[in-house]
N, C-alpha and C positions, 0 to 999 in steps of 0.2 A: 489315704485319700476318700476314697469312696467306702459310705455304709451297705450294710448287708441287702437296706429297700433302693439302695444306688443312689440317693443322696448324696453330696458334697458335705464329708466336716466344715463344722466351719469354722472352724481356723486354718484351714487346708482354702479357704475361697478365692483369696487373690494369688494362690499358686495355680490354682485349677483355670483361674481364670487368665493368670499371662500365657498355662500352655496351650489351653482351649484356641487364643490369638491363631496362635504358631502354625503355617501352614504345613505340611507332611516334610516338605523340599526341608524347611528350617530346623524341625524335628532331628531332622536324618540327619542331617548338614552339623549339627552343635553334640549329639553321641557321636559323630565318627571325628570330631575333633578333641571331645572328654576322652575317646579314646586313646588318642595320640598322644595326649599329655600323661594318663597315666604310663601309657609306655615308655614313653621318655623318660620321666622321672622314675621309673624301675618300678611301679605299684603292681607288681605281676606275681602269680604261683608259677611255677613248670608240673607240666605232667610227664611221666615216665610211665616208661610200658617196655614188654619185651621187645614187640614186634616190630616196635619203630625204629629208625638208625637215628632220629634227631626227637630230642624233648619238645615238648611242643610247648612255646611261653604263652600265658593265656591272663588277662587283666583280671584284679578282681573288681568283683560285679557290685555297683553302687550307683546308690542313682544321683542323679542329674541335681536335684536339689536338697539341702539339705531338711530332714523330716521335720515340722513343725508341733512342736508339743500345745497340746493344752494347759492353760496354768495350771489345772489339778495336777498335771503328769508331771508337769514341771519340778514343781514345787516337789512332789514326793523324790523321781528321781534326785534334787540334789540336794534332800534329805540324807538319802542311801546312800547316795557317793561321799559327803562329806562324813559319814561314819565309816567307810572305809580306808578316807585318808587317816585317818587317829591313830 
């Protein structure tokens, strides 16, 4: 979302504005809700260790929001995907 010079990438501006308007408690609440839904849906992986009596269930990490792609990346991605499906 952020370039090396700390500017927001143009295609992320709307997403950045939306998150910037949220207060930290709202962001935390949304994160908690998302994590709970992921657990409920079973989108998890399990960690096993010999010194643990019970395995640890963890959610698969991912972003709140889909990553927007600039048009040139989207076109390139779609072309590569189309070639793989043939």
